[in-house]
VOGU-3710 file (C-alpha; in Angstrom, 3 decimals, decimal comma):
1> xxxxxxxxxx> 0,000/0,000/0,000  1,387/3,415/-0,961  2,443/5,576/1,957  3,419/8,647/-0,053  2,325/10,594/-3,100  4,524/12,650/-5,399  4,008/16,399/-5,704  6,118/18,967/-7,506  6,938/22,654/-7,246  9,567/25,097/-8,476
11> xxxxxxxxxx> 12,374/22,993/-7,036  11,187/19,643/-8,372  9,382/16,578/-7,078  9,007/15,518/-3,437  7,353/12,681/-1,555  4,422/13,727/0,635  2,548/11,395/3,039  -0,335/9,982/1,040  -2,969/10,835/3,666  -1,654/14,331/4,416
21> xxxxxxxxxx> -3,798/17,297/3,497  -0,720/19,462/3,282  1,433/19,373/0,161  4,892/19,773/-1,285  5,754/23,238/0,039  4,671/22,317/3,559  6,781/19,177/3,310  9,802/21,240/2,291  9,254/23,457/5,336  9,054/20,366/7,562
31> xxxxxxxxxx> 12,363/19,186/6,136  14,110/22,565/6,265  12,978/24,209/9,484  13,768/22,020/12,482  14,364/24,961/14,807  11,948/25,170/17,721  9,604/22,748/19,436  6,609/24,904/18,494  4,482/24,075/15,486  1,770/26,115/13,806
41> xxxxxxxxxx> -0,745/23,587/15,136  0,228/24,594/18,682  -1,469/27,964/18,105  -5,101/27,207/17,168  -6,034/30,886/17,014  -3,420/31,397/14,297  -4,734/28,406/12,326  -8,248/29,818/12,647  -6,962/33,250/11,640  -5,685/31,716/8,411
51> xxxxxxxxxx> -9,111/30,169/7,830  -10,802/33,560/8,307  -8,426/35,169/5,818  -8,831/32,437/3,203  -12,616/32,385/3,560  -12,891/36,165/3,258  -10,541/36,159/0,256  -12,504/33,434/-1,518  -15,814/35,195/-0,817  -14,395/38,457/-2,162
61> xxxxxxxxxx> -13,034/36,789/-5,292  -16,407/35,129/-5,940  -18,281/38,402/-5,457  -15,876/40,121/-7,851  -16,440/37,361/-10,431  -12,897/35,990/-10,456  -13,607/32,708/-8,632  -16,097/30,020/-9,601  -19,026/29,666/-7,185  -18,499/25,912/-6,766
71> xxxxxxxxxx> -14,866/26,364/-5,740  -15,744/29,291/-3,467  -18,352/27,277/-1,613  -16,099/24,280/-1,061  -13,280/26,561/0,174  -15,777/28,169/2,553  -16,862/24,733/3,804  -13,258/23,740/4,536  -12,572/27,028/6,320  -15,618/26,409/8,501
81> xxxxxxxxxx> -14,229/22,995/9,390  -10,967/24,620/10,460  -12,843/27,199/12,515  -14,668/24,283/14,143  -11,309/22,858/15,235  -10,817/20,253/12,528  -7,657/19,644/10,454  -5,429/21,517/12,927  -2,960/18,640/13,089  -2,343/19,247/9,376
91> xxxxxxxxxx> -0,383/22,416/10,225  2,998/20,955/11,270  5,406/23,659/10,100  7,833/25,119/12,627  6,810/28,546/13,901  10,364/29,786/13,367  11,161/29,814/9,666  12,661/31,832/6,867  10,578/33,204/4,028  8,464/35,811/5,857
101> xxxxxxxxxx> 5,768/33,248/6,619  5,450/31,755/3,119  5,521/28,229/4,551  2,656/29,056/6,914  0,613/30,580/4,108  1,253/27,655/1,774  0,472/25,192/4,561  -2,981/26,771/4,793  -3,387/26,942/1,007  -2,475/23,273/0,574
111> xxxxxxxxxx> -4,618/21,949/3,423  -7,667/23,884/2,245  -7,112/22,872/-1,386  -6,631/19,168/-0,655  -9,609/18,975/1,675  -11,674/20,780/-0,967  -10,481/18,306/-3,606  -11,492/15,444/-1,314  -14,961/16,939/-0,769  -15,307/17,305/-4,549
121> xxxxxxxxxx> -14,620/13,573/-4,892  -11,055/13,549/-6,211  -7,648/12,416/-4,931  -5,449/14,655/-2,799  -2,804/16,339/-4,903  -4,997/16,621/-8,021  -4,794/20,385/-8,055  -6,630/20,780/-11,374  -9,834/20,814/-9,329  -8,700/23,254/-6,636
131> xxxxxxxxxx> -5,266/24,832/-6,662  -3,439/26,088/-3,547  -2,100/29,024/-5,542  -4,620/29,754/-8,270  -7,749/29,335/-6,147  -7,070/29,392/-2,383  -4,351/32,060/-2,672  -6,105/34,007/-5,425  -5,610/37,805/-5,156  -3,245/37,305/-2,227
141> xxxxxxxxxx> 0,386/37,120/-1,239  1,965/35,775/1,914  2,778/39,409/2,601  -0,843/40,338/3,186  -2,371/36,973/4,167  0,179/36,075/6,871  0,177/39,335/8,888  -3,597/39,591/8,574  -4,071/36,059/9,925  -1,690/36,927/12,756
151> xxxxxxxxxx> -3,722/40,030/13,561  -6,893/37,947/13,706  -5,151/35,486/16,026  -3,770/38,103/18,422  -7,072/39,998/18,482  -8,911/36,838/19,523  -6,202/35,766/21,975  -6,388/39,167/23,646  -9,934/38,353/24,727  -8,605/35,406/26,731
161> xxxxxxxxxx> -5,754/37,433/28,222  -8,186/40,140/29,316  -10,587/37,564/30,782  -7,816/36,143/32,966  -6,686/39,634/33,970  -10,248/40,502/34,967  -10,388/37,302/37,033  -7,183/38,275/38,827  -8,425/41,812/39,472  -11,623/40,440/41,012
171> xxxxxxxxxx> -9,530/38,175/43,221  -7,529/41,089/44,583  -10,680/43,223/44,946  -12,298/40,500/47,048  -9,265/40,417/49,320  -9,324/44,205/49,575  -12,842/43,971/50,991  -11,956/41,050/53,257  -8,926/42,899/54,657  -10,428/46,426/54,776
181> xxxxxxxxxx> -10,307/46,700/58,586  -6,929/45,077/59,186  -4,384/47,674/60,295  -0,786/47,218/59,161  2,377/49,216/58,679  3,113/50,749/55,312  6,720/50,826/54,171  8,875/52,927/51,887  12,399/51,882/50,908  11,769/48,742/52,994
191> xxxxxxxxxx> 11,622/50,919/56,123  8,637/51,623/58,384  6,532/54,470/57,015  2,954/55,117/58,189  -0,040/52,904/58,948  -2,517/51,694/56,343  -4,879/48,762/56,004  -4,101/45,486/54,337  -7,247/46,132/52,325  -5,760/49,336/50,942
201> xxxxxxxxxx> -2,658/47,424/49,900  -4,613/44,718/48,079  -6,902/47,368/46,612  -3,813/48,961/45,112  -2,873/45,641/43,527  -6,334/45,358/41,995  -6,459/48,938/40,718  -3,050/48,961/39,051  -3,928/45,819/37,089  -7,456/46,965/36,316
211> xxxxxxxxxx> -6,103/50,002/34,475  -4,363/47,715/31,996  -7,584/46,030/30,831  -8,549/49,097/28,824  -4,966/49,480/27,593  -4,863/45,924/26,243  -8,222/46,290/24,534  -7,204/49,618/23,050  -3,937/48,198/21,705  -5,778/45,246/20,159
221> xxxxxxxxxx> -7,911/47,584/18,038  -4,916/48,097/15,740  -5,310/44,496/14,611  -8,654/45,299/12,990  -6,891/47,344/10,312  -5,603/44,890/7,711  -3,575/44,981/4,501  -5,518/42,361/2,531  -5,356/43,377/-1,123  -1,824/44,689/-0,771
231> xxxxxxxxxx> -0,546/41,425/-2,298  3,258/41,462/-2,548  4,307/44,996/-1,576  1,138/47,052/-1,222  0,487/47,920/-4,863  -2,303/45,358/-5,192  -0,734/43,548/-8,157  -2,932/40,579/-9,258  -5,916/41,749/-7,210  -8,879/43,248/-9,021
241> xxxxxxxxxx> -10,179/46,770/-8,272  -12,253/46,957/-5,105  -10,733/43,811/-3,637  -9,074/45,406/-0,571  -12,137/47,164/0,812  -14,508/44,292/0,030  -12,182/41,720/1,611  -12,033/43,816/4,786  -15,832/43,984/4,828  -16,071/40,219/4,406
251> xxxxxxxxxx> -13,621/39,715/7,254  -15,791/42,019/9,352  -18,814/39,830/8,601  -16,968/36,638/9,537  -15,422/38,048/12,702  -18,356/40,272/13,690  -15,809/43,019/14,319  -15,231/46,407/12,584  -12,383/45,304/10,294  -11,154/47,989/7,879
261> xxxxxxxxxx> -8,646/48,175/5,057  -5,418/50,051/5,827  -5,302/53,562/4,418  -1,856/53,014/2,887  -1,263/49,403/1,857  2,418/49,940/1,063  3,076/51,242/4,556  0,882/48,591/6,179  2,699/45,732/4,453  6,066/46,457/6,040
271> xxxxxxxxxx> 4,875/47,980/9,322  4,530/45,784/12,403  4,406/48,528/15,024  0,924/47,464/16,171  2,404/44,245/17,498  5,154/46,205/19,242  2,596/48,479/20,867  0,525/45,547/22,109  3,623/43,762/23,406  4,539/46,974/25,232
281> xxxxxxxxxx> 1,237/46,952/27,097  1,643/43,257/27,874  5,139/44,011/29,180  3,686/46,727/31,401  1,219/44,196/32,827  4,125/41,817/33,423  6,125/44,500/35,239  3,188/45,319/37,511  2,400/41,672/38,116  6,006/40,885/38,975
291> xxxxxxxxxx> 6,068/43,761/41,479  2,908/42,405/43,097  4,426/38,933/43,337  7,556/40,433/44,906  5,309/42,104/47,487  3,414/38,893/48,213  6,685/37,087/48,827  7,922/39,864/51,119  4,654/40,148/53,055  4,562/36,392/53,618
301> xxxxxxxxxx> 8,259/36,075/54,482  9,089/34,215/57,659  7,144/32,729/59,236  9,171/33,610/62,355  11,909/35,921/61,117  10,261/37,778/58,239  7,385/40,231/57,882  4,819/37,449/58,273  1,896/39,795/57,657  0,054/37,354/55,411
311> xxxxxxxxxx> -0,016/33,611/54,845  0,032/32,255/51,310  -1,678/28,908/50,664  0,880/26,110/51,123  1,143/24,359/47,761  4,020/21,913/48,207  6,966/21,090/50,495  9,677/23,672/50,064  12,933/21,861/50,678  14,662/18,537/50,270
321> xxxxxxxxxx> 16,780/19,238/53,360  14,869/21,653/55,623  11,836/19,987/57,252  8,731/22,125/57,534  9,827/24,709/54,986  7,124/25,946/52,605  8,033/28,335/49,802  5,943/30,943/47,935  6,103/28,841/44,761  3,144/30,411/42,964
331> xxxxxxxxxx> 4,397/34,017/43,105  7,832/32,674/42,200  6,615/30,991/39,026  4,618/34,069/38,037  7,728/36,218/38,532  9,548/33,972/36,075  6,745/34,245/33,523  6,966/38,026/33,801  10,719/37,930/33,181  10,077/35,866/30,044
341> xxxxxxxxxx> 7,430/38,290/28,762  9,690/41,275/29,398  12,491/39,556/27,470  10,139/38,551/24,672  9,215/42,193/24,230  12,797/42,910/23,218  12,684/40,109/20,633  9,463/41,561/19,236  11,006/45,032/19,141  14,083/43,828/17,265
351> xxxxxxxxxx> 12,005/41,748/14,844  9,883/44,788/14,043  12,927/47,027/13,624  14,367/44,530/11,114  11,885/45,479/8,380  13,625/46,422/5,144  12,139/48,332/2,259  8,657/46,940/1,471  8,562/43,921/3,807  9,422/42,615/7,245
361> xxxxxxxxxx> 10,763/39,083/6,792  11,188/38,582/10,543  7,465/38,290/11,273  7,640/34,553/12,159  9,733/35,114/15,294  7,554/38,109/16,169  4,419/36,001/15,801  5,737/33,090/17,810  7,151/35,260/20,591  4,075/37,454/21,015
371> xxxxxxxxxx> 1,654/34,533/21,102  3,951/32,709/23,522  3,908/35,741/25,833  0,122/35,924/25,702  -0,347/32,244/26,505  2,188/32,312/29,338  0,589/35,408/30,864  -2,884/33,934/30,540  -1,784/30,764/32,345  0,197/32,669/34,972
381> xxxxxxxxxx> -2,667/34,962/35,930  -5,103/32,076/36,283  -2,572/30,142/38,365  -1,929/33,131/40,625  -5,571/33,826/41,392  -6,676/30,199/41,791  -3,684/28,798/43,650  -2,607/31,820/45,653  -4,749/34,965/45,884  -8,064/33,373/46,850
391> xxxxxxxxxx> -6,419/31,509/49,718  -4,358/34,328/51,259  -4,931/34,832/54,981  -4,002/37,819/57,140  -2,107/37,615/60,432  -4,342/40,206/62,078  -2,841/40,523/65,555  0,719/40,445/64,294  -0,028/43,310/61,917  -1,555/45,345/64,739
401> xxxxxxxxxx> 1,415/44,735/67,031  3,807/45,900/64,333  1,881/49,151/63,956  1,718/49,897/67,658  5,393/49,064/68,123  6,581/51,044/65,137  8,512/54,274/65,379  6,873/55,241/62,101  3,690/56,357/63,832  5,581/59,380/65,100
411> xxxxxxxxxx> 4,936/60,908/61,656  1,378/61,536/62,768  2,690/63,835/65,509  4,405/66,272/63,115  1,441/68,661/62,822  1,049/68,790/66,621  4,566/68,904/68,104  6,619/69,873/65,038  9,152/67,998/62,926  12,084/68,736/65,246
421> xxxxxxxxxx> 10,403/67,357/68,351  9,077/64,370/66,377  12,596/63,609/65,157  13,918/63,771/68,716  11,257/61,348/69,928  11,928/58,979/67,026  15,667/58,996/67,688  15,241/58,389/71,405  12,765/55,573/70,764  15,179/53,966/68,332
431> xxxxxxxxxx> 18,164/54,205/70,658  16,363/53,215/73,845  13,992/50,626/72,517  11,136/52,412/74,278  7,818/53,278/72,666  6,841/56,558/71,041  3,729/56,729/73,173  5,473/56,699/76,536  8,211/59,092/75,431  5,737/61,745/74,270
441> xxxxxxxxxx> 3,979/61,608/77,645  7,274/61,629/79,549  8,357/64,821/77,781  4,917/66,407/78,374  4,514/67,110/74,684  0,832/66,126/74,605  -1,873/65,049/77,002  -2,778/61,371/77,134  -6,231/62,091/75,737  -4,885/64,029/72,773
451> xxxxxxxxxx> -2,160/61,483/72,131  -4,673/58,623/72,138  -6,768/60,499/69,631  -3,847/61,269/67,300  -2,295/57,805/67,447  -5,491/55,891/66,889  -4,389/53,951/63,772  -7,813/54,359/62,208  -7,339/58,122/62,218  -4,101/57,803/60,259
461> xxxxxx> -5,507/56,067/57,195  -6,793/59,095/55,295  -6,567/62,897/55,239  -8,262/64,647/58,181  -8,604/68,096/59,711  -6,075/68,947/62,436
//
C-alpha cells in the first residue's frame, strides 16, 4: 500500500505522506525548518486566523467574479471545518522559519485545497480541481495573508488574556474587601513608614492591574486594520479593483468586528508597530504583576523571622533538606513568567525594527514570541488567582502589634509637636527601645487624651482636619 504521493513545485518533485492534506511546500518546510519545538498547530487561534483570511478572500473573489461559485463554496466549507477545530494537526510547520511566513501561508493553502479536492470527490494532490495558488491564494500574497491572519489570532487571543486579567483583578478586589479593617504598617524603601490597612494594599494591587484592561483592549484595536489586497508589496498587483475594501468587509462579517482596510497598503505591508505596541502593554502588565508577586513574597516572608503579615496557601513542600519549609512557589513561578514576557518584548522590538524596504521578513519570530507571551501570561494569571490569591490569609494581631510598636507612627505627631520634636522622639525611641507613646507623655509634649486620639491607627488612614 502506498504511503506517499509525489508532488512537484519550483524545485522539483518531493514525496508527501499519502494521507496528508498538506502538500509539497509544507513538506519542504518540515524538512528545512527544524528549529523550535513549536508548530503552527500549537497555536489554534493562528490556524483559525488563516481560515478567516482564506474564507474572506474566496468570498471576495467570488463576489468580484474571479472565482467560480463551486470552488468558493467548497473553500468556505473547509474554512468552517478549520474554525470548528478540525484539520489543525495538518499544520505541522515550525513557527520559526525563513521566508516571511510563506511556509505558513502555503500550509494553509495546501490543506484547504486538498480537503476541498477530497470533498469534490477527487484524490489529494490533483490540483486541477482546486489549486493552492490559483484558487485558495487568489488575489493574495503571503505578505498580506500572513500578517492579517496573525492580527486575527492576536485579536482573539487578547480576549482570553483580558478575561484572565479581569479574574485576577476580582480576586484582589475580594481580598481588599476582606482585609479592609486590618491595620498594618506601610513601608517605603523597605523601612517603616505610616499605617494603612491590608485592604488598601490589596486594593492597590487590583487597581493597578485593572487600568491595563482598557490598555490591552485599546492596543488590540490596531489588529482590525488589515492589509488584505496589498498582495506582494502594497500595490495590489494581481488583485482586481475593489478587492481590498470588500475583503475587509467580508472579514468584518466573519469576525463580527469592525475590520477595515489600511489607508496606505504599502506602509501597512512592512509595518509591524501594532504588534510592538501591544507587546509593550503586555510588558507593562508583566512589570506590575512581577512587582505584586515580589510584594506577596515579602509580606509572607518568615514565618518567624520575616514580615509574616500574610499567609500564602501552602502548595508543596519547600525543601529537600529543611523539614517544615514551605516556599511561595506560585508568586515565584509568576515572577519567572513576567521575566520571560519582558524579554520577549525585546525580541518583538528587534524583529519589528528589522523590516527592510517593502517587507518585514522577521514576522515569524515576532508572531511566535508574542503569542507565547500571551499564553504564558494567561496561564500565569489564572494560576496566581486560583492557587494563591483566593487563599491568602491575614495575620491580624501580628499586623496590629507591628503598627503599635513602630517608630513610624511618630509621623502623625508632626502637625502637633513639630518635625524637630518628632525627630527627637523617634531617635530616642530607636536608641532606647522604648515606645513613642510613653516618650511623648514623659516629655509632656501632649496630654494622654490628645495622644490617644492622634495615634489611633484608624485616624491615620486618610486625610483629616487637624
